[in-house]
C-alpha positions in Angstrom: 31.4 5.7 51.4 32.5 8.8 50.4 36.4 10.1 50.2 37.4 13.7 50.0 41.6 14.3 49.8 42.9 17.7 50.2 45.8 17.6 48.3 47.3 20.8 50.2 49.6 22.9 47.6 49.6 20.6 45.2 48.1 20.4 41.3 46.1 17.5 40.0 48.2 14.9 38.0 47.7 12.7 35.2 47.4 9.7 37.5 44.7 11.6 39.8 42.8 12.2 36.9 43.0 8.7 35.1 42.4 6.8 38.7 39.2 9.1 39.4 38.2 8.9 35.7 38.3 5.2 35.7 35.6 5.4 38.2 33.5 7.7 37.1 32.6 5.4 33.9 31.5 3.0 36.3 29.1 5.4 38.4 25.5 5.5 37.4 24.7 9.0 39.2 25.8 11.9 38.2 28.2 13.7 41.0 31.4 12.0 41.7 32.1 9.6 44.1 35.6 11.2 45.0 36.8 14.1 44.7 40.4 15.7 44.6 40.5 18.9 45.9 43.4 21.6 45.8 44.2 23.8 48.3 44.2 26.8 46.0 40.9 26.5 44.9 41.4 26.5 40.8 40.7 22.7 40.0 37.9 23.2 42.2 35.0 24.2 40.0 36.0 22.2 36.8 37.0 19.0 37.8 33.7 17.3 39.3 32.2 18.7 35.7 35.1 17.0 33.8 34.5 13.9 35.4 31.1 14.0 34.3 32.1 14.8 30.9 33.7 11.4 31.0 30.8 9.4 31.7 29.5 6.6 30.3 26.0 7.8 29.8 25.5 10.3 27.0 22.6 12.5 28.6 25.2 13.2 31.6 28.1 14.0 29.1 26.2 16.4 27.0 24.7 18.2 30.2 28.6 18.1 31.8 29.7 20.2 28.2 26.8 22.4 28.3 27.8 23.2 31.9 31.3 24.2 30.9 30.8 27.9 30.1 29.0 28.8 33.7 31.2 26.6 35.6 34.6 27.5 34.0 34.2 31.4 35.3 37.6 32.3 33.7 40.7 31.2 30.8 42.5 29.4 34.1 39.5 27.2 34.8 38.8 26.4 31.1 42.9 25.6 30.4 42.4 22.9 33.5 39.0 21.3 32.0 40.9 20.7 28.7 44.1 19.7 30.3 42.5 17.0 31.9 41.2 15.8 29.1 44.5 15.6 27.7 46.1 13.7 30.5 43.4 10.9 30.1 43.6 10.9 26.6 46.9 10.5 26.4 47.1 7.2 28.1 43.7 6.3 25.7 45.8 7.1 22.7 43.4 9.2 20.9 42.6 12.7 20.4 40.5 15.2 22.8 39.5 17.5 20.0 36.1 16.1 19.6 33.0 17.8 18.5 31.4 18.0 22.1 34.8 20.0 23.2 34.9 21.8 20.2 31.3 23.4 20.7 31.4 23.9 24.8 34.9 25.5 24.1 33.2 27.7 21.5 30.5 28.8 23.5 32.9 29.8 26.1 34.0 32.4 23.8 30.9 33.5 22.2 28.6 33.5 25.5 30.4 36.3 27.0 30.2 40.0 26.8 32.6 41.2 24.0 34.5 43.5 26.5 34.4 41.3 29.2 35.9 38.9 26.9 38.7 41.4 25.9 39.4 41.6 29.4 39.9 38.2 30.4 42.2 37.4 27.3 44.7 40.3 28.1 44.6 39.4 31.9 44.5 35.6 31.9 46.8 34.3 28.3 48.3 31.5 29.4 48.2 28.7 31.7 49.3 25.2 32.3 50.9 24.9 29.0 47.7 26.1 27.2 46.8 29.6 25.5 43.9 31.4 24.5 45.7 31.0 20.7 46.1 27.1 21.0 42.4 26.9 22.4 40.9 29.1 19.6 42.7 27.3 16.6 42.2 23.7 18.1 38.4 24.4 18.7 37.9 25.8 15.2 35.5 28.5 17.3 33.8 30.6 14.4 33.5 34.3 16.0 29.5 35.3 16.9 29.7 38.6 15.9 32.5 41.4 15.3 33.4 42.1 18.4 34.3 38.6 19.1 35.6 37.8 15.6 38.1 41.0 16.8 38.9 39.5 20.0 40.0 36.3 18.0 42.3 38.0 15.4 43.9 39.8 18.0 45.1 36.6 19.8 45.8 35.0 16.7 47.5 38.1 15.0 48.5 41.0 17.4 47.7 44.8 17.9 49.5 45.8 14.8 46.9 43.3 12.4 43.9 44.4 14.3 44.6 48.1 13.7 45.3 47.5 9.9 41.8 45.6 9.6 39.8 48.0 11.2 41.4 50.9 10.8 39.0 52.0 7.2 35.8 49.9 8.6 32.9 51.4 9.5 32.6 50.0 13.4 29.8 49.3 15.6 29.6 50.8 19.0 30.4 47.5 20.6 33.9 47.2 18.4 34.6 50.4 19.0 34.8 50.1 22.8 36.8 46.7 22.5 39.3 48.4 20.1 39.5 51.5 22.8 40.0 48.8 25.6 42.8 46.8 23.7 44.9 50.1 22.6 44.8 51.3 26.2 46.2 47.7 27.4 48.4 48.1 24.5 49.6 51.8 25.5 50.3 50.5 29.3 52.7 47.5 28.0 54.7 49.4 26.2 55.1 52.7 28.4 58.2 53.3 30.6 56.4 56.6 32.1 55.2 55.5 35.9 53.0 58.4 36.0 51.3 57.1 32.7 51.2 53.6 33.7 49.1 54.5 37.1 46.8 56.8 35.7 46.1 54.1 33.0 45.5 51.7 35.7 43.2 54.2 37.4 41.4 55.6 34.4 40.6 51.8 33.3 40.7 49.6 36.1 43.8 47.6 34.6 45.3 44.7 36.8 48.6 43.2 37.5 48.1 40.6 34.9 47.9 43.4 32.2 51.0 45.0 33.4 54.7 44.5 32.6 57.2 43.1 34.8 59.1 46.2 35.3 56.3 47.9 36.2 55.6 46.2 38.9 59.1 47.1 40.4 57.5 50.3 41.4 55.5 50.7 45.1 53.4 53.3 43.6 51.7 51.4 41.1 51.3 48.4 43.5 49.6 51.1 45.7 46.9 51.7 43.1 46.8 48.5 42.1 45.2 46.9 45.7 42.7 50.1 45.5 40.8 48.0 43.1 42.0 44.6 43.7 40.0 41.8 45.1 40.1 41.5 48.9 41.0 37.6 48.9 44.4 38.3 46.0 44.9 41.0 48.6 45.3 38.6 51.5 47.3 36.5 49.2 49.8 39.2 48.7 50.4 40.8 52.4 53.4 39.2 52.9 55.1 40.2 49.7 53.7 44.1 49.8 55.3 43.9 53.5 58.7 42.7 52.1 58.6 45.3 49.1 57.4 48.3 51.6 54.8 48.7 49.5 52.9 48.7 52.9 54.5 50.4 55.9 53.3 51.3 59.1 52.0 54.6 59.0 51.5 55.6 55.9 47.6 56.5 54.3 47.7 53.5 52.1 48.3 51.1 55.4 45.5 52.4 57.2 43.5 52.4 53.9 43.9 48.8 53.2 43.3 48.3 57.5 39.9 49.8 57.0 38.9 48.2 54.2 39.6 44.9 55.2 37.4 45.6 58.8 34.7 46.4 56.2 31.5 44.6 56.6 30.3 46.0 53.3 33.8 45.1 51.7 33.9 41.4 53.5 30.1 40.6 52.4 31.2 41.8 48.4 34.4 39.3 49.1 32.5 36.7 50.2 35.5 36.1 53.0 34.9 33.0 55.0 36.0 32.9 58.5 38.8 30.0 58.0 40.1 32.4 54.5 41.0 34.8 57.0 42.5 32.9 59.3 44.5 31.3 57.2 45.9 34.3 55.6 46.2 36.2 59.0 48.6 33.1 60.3 50.7 33.3 57.4 51.3 36.9 57.8 51.9 36.8 61.3 54.5 34.0 60.6 56.9 36.6 58.4 57.9 34.2 55.5 56.6 32.3 52.6 56.2 28.7 52.7 58.8 28.7 49.6 61.5 31.1 48.6 63.5 33.4 50.7 60.7 36.2 50.8 60.5 37.3 54.6 58.9 40.5 56.3 58.2 41.9 59.5 54.4 41.7 60.3 52.6 45.0 60.6 50.9 45.5 63.9 47.7 47.8 62.6 47.1 44.6 59.7 47.7 42.1 62.2 44.6 43.9 64.2 42.6 44.5 61.0 42.6 40.9 60.1 41.6 40.0 63.6 38.6 42.2 63.0 37.8 40.9 60.1 37.8 37.3 61.3 35.2 37.8 63.8 32.9 40.1 61.4 33.3 37.7 58.9 30.7 35.0 60.1 28.2 37.3 59.2 29.1 35.7 55.3 28.4 32.1 56.6 24.7 31.1 55.7 23.2 28.8 57.8 22.3 25.4 56.7 19.7 24.4 58.7 20.4 21.3 60.0 21.3 19.7 63.3 25.2 19.3 64.1 27.5 18.1 66.4 30.9 18.7 66.0 33.0 16.9 68.0 37.1 16.9 68.7 39.7 14.6 69.1 41.4 15.7 72.5 44.6 13.6 72.3 48.1 14.6 73.2 49.0 15.6 69.3 46.6 18.5 68.6 49.0 21.0 68.4 50.6 19.5 65.3 50.3 21.8 62.4 47.6 21.6 59.2 49.8 20.5 56.5 50.5 23.5 53.8 49.2 26.1 56.5 50.4 27.9 59.4 48.1 26.9 62.0 47.9 24.2 64.6 45.3 21.5 64.2 43.7 23.1 68.1 43.2 26.5 66.1 41.9 24.7 63.2 39.6 22.5 65.1 38.3 26.0 66.9 37.5 27.7 63.9 35.3 24.8 62.7 33.5 24.7 65.8 32.9 28.4 65.6 31.9 27.9 62.7 29.0 25.7 63.3 28.2 27.0 66.6 28.2 30.4 65.7 25.7 29.9 62.4 23.6 26.5 63.2 21.0 27.0 65.5 20.8 23.3 66.2 24.3 22.2 67.5 26.5 21.3 69.8 30.1 20.6 70.4 31.9 17.9 71.9 35.4 17.3 73.5 36.3 13.6 73.8 39.2 11.3 74.4 39.4 7.8 75.6 36.2 6.8 77.7 35.6 10.5 78.4 33.4 13.1 76.7 32.7 16.6 77.5 29.5 18.7 75.8 31.8 22.4 75.3 29.7 25.6 76.0 31.1 27.7 72.7 29.0 31.2 72.6 29.0 33.9 70.1 31.4 36.0 71.9 34.1 33.7 72.6 37.3 34.7 70.9 39.5 32.2 69.1 41.7 31.4 71.9 38.8 30.9 74.3 37.2 28.6 72.0 40.3 26.5 72.0 40.8 26.6 75.7 37.6 25.3 75.7 38.1 22.5 73.5 41.2 21.2 75.8 40.1 21.2 79.3 39.8 17.3 79.5 43.2 15.1 79.2 44.0 13.4 76.2 44.4 9.9 75.6 43.9 7.1 73.2 41.1 7.5 70.6 37.5 6.4 70.1 35.4 7.9 67.5 32.2 6.0 68.2 31.8 8.5 71.6 30.1 11.3 69.9 27.4 9.3 68.2 27.0 7.4 71.5 26.7 10.4 73.2 23.7 11.8 71.0 22.1 8.2 71.2 22.0 8.1 74.7 20.5 11.6 75.1 17.8 11.2 72.7 19.7 13.8 70.1 18.3 13.8 66.5 21.1 14.7 64.6 21.3 15.4 60.7 25.2 15.4 60.4 28.2 14.0 63.3 31.4 15.9 62.0 34.5 14.1 64.1 37.7 16.3 63.8 40.7 14.2 64.7 44.6 14.2 63.8 45.0 10.6 64.5 44.7 8.0 61.2 45.1 5.2 63.8 42.1 4.7 65.6 41.5 2.5 68.5 37.5 1.8 68.4 35.8 0.2 71.3 33.1 0.4 68.8 32.7 0.5 65.1 31.6 4.5 64.7 29.9 3.3 61.4 28.0 0.1 63.4 27.4 2.6 66.3 25.8 5.0 63.3 23.5 2.7 62.5 22.3 2.5 66.2 21.5 6.0 65.9 19.7 6.2 62.7 17.6 3.0 64.2 16.9 4.7 67.3 16.4 8.3 66.1 14.8 7.8 62.9 17.2 10.2 61.3 19.5 9.0 58.3 22.1 10.8 60.3 25.4 11.3 58.1 28.9 10.9 59.6 32.4 13.0 58.4 35.2 11.8 59.3 37.7 14.5 59.4 41.7 13.5 59.7 43.4 17.3 60.2 46.7 15.7 59.5 45.9 12.7 57.3 47.1 11.7 54.7 44.4 9.1 54.1 42.3 6.8 56.0 38.7 5.1 56.1 36.4 4.1 58.2 35.1 1.0 56.4 34.5 -0.4 52.9 30.9 0.5 52.5 28.6 1.9 49.7 26.7 4.3 52.8 27.2 7.2 51.4 26.0 9.1 54.2 29.8 8.1 55.1 32.6 11.1 54.2 36.5 11.1 55.0 38.1 14.1 54.6 42.1 13.7 54.9 43.3 17.2 55.0 41.7 20.6 55.8 41.1 23.5 53.7 38.1 25.6 53.1 36.8 23.2 50.1 36.1 21.1 53.0 33.6 23.3 53.8 31.9 23.5 51.1 32.0 19.7 50.8 30.5 19.1 54.1 27.5 21.8 53.5 27.0 19.8 50.2 26.8 16.3 51.9 24.5 17.7 54.6 22.0 19.3 51.6 22.2 15.6 50.1 23.8 17.3 47.1 26.7 14.8 46.7 
């Protein structure tokens, strides 16, 4: 059985790395059996790659290190990958900078377009105790061309040294472009003129990480930054921008933002998932952050725009093309909140059912309780509130997670994936869901998979089994959809 833990709002710890990598050394397959996924997603791409880099099989290790430059899409991912290595090796009392890691890091820097690399090293200078200066020095990176060499010198020595070194040289066109870009970044960094900073942002597409803290105290600077900021990043700072009066009711910038949020082209470009938009909307509606003292009064026009965007974003979800049964446990505790979010388990369950009902042609939604099960009619024109009401129309009781599988078996449904949503970590089974699934497989001739999702659970398991068609998910966030998709497509 596979298990996914959605560790909402916390980072990977050294004990997590050691425990999971100990498993990795015993595995003969290339994908991890257990994963820890951070709710904010920074560790998602690189942790499986790191696991495989610790594999006992040499072919798998080489493939993992070769994939670093593709999987670690920004410096934060690269630094996380290196940190995982460090956390593990500290307990093993050995160094981390072997030939394979040095080459992987060198390839990451040398494999990028010079202008793109100049942008990323000035945007993300350091994360988690690692900086570009540290990594370039420890990996002994030899620049592949003059432009990369220029960026390495800038990282190691600073702008003044670069100016002196390249002042009298006959530079290539690529080097001239990189020099011009770095000059703009340095100019913005040392400017105290608000108008000049705004002009530099607009002309050269500078981002907030390339500016000083004093620049970010300006409402005008923030308004310019938000025009080009990725939509996902905008959604994360809506509350902060409202609290700082950057976004105010009735002003043109707020209206422009609302129009952008609702535009199908912008939503498609940002690849925003409905669950992601819902989390942002509910957090903004809450009026305060989970940490700190920042509070705001939610703007009605922004909330309406988020609501429209939520329904339009279902077009971004690609169908998997499998048959699904999504079953919701209608217990009395369905009003509790999903940890780390501002949404109730009832709303979370409604969104999950809407995603599959709207995108998968062969899907059924069930609501179940002790001895009772009902087929729900979830149509594409139903709102979130209507879907939630449809799910809770039968009385609650104790939990029997085998009911949805029995229903499919008795009605002759060959189901590829059962997704059972509950927030009760202690279930009273009339029959084991694993045994019930086995009977369904035998009768239907389909190797059905079972995903047991405890929306508020901190840890549960169905059975101690080697069946890789079983998956337990503890907690829920956007990453869980990807894990379910991969399971359905036999990628894990």
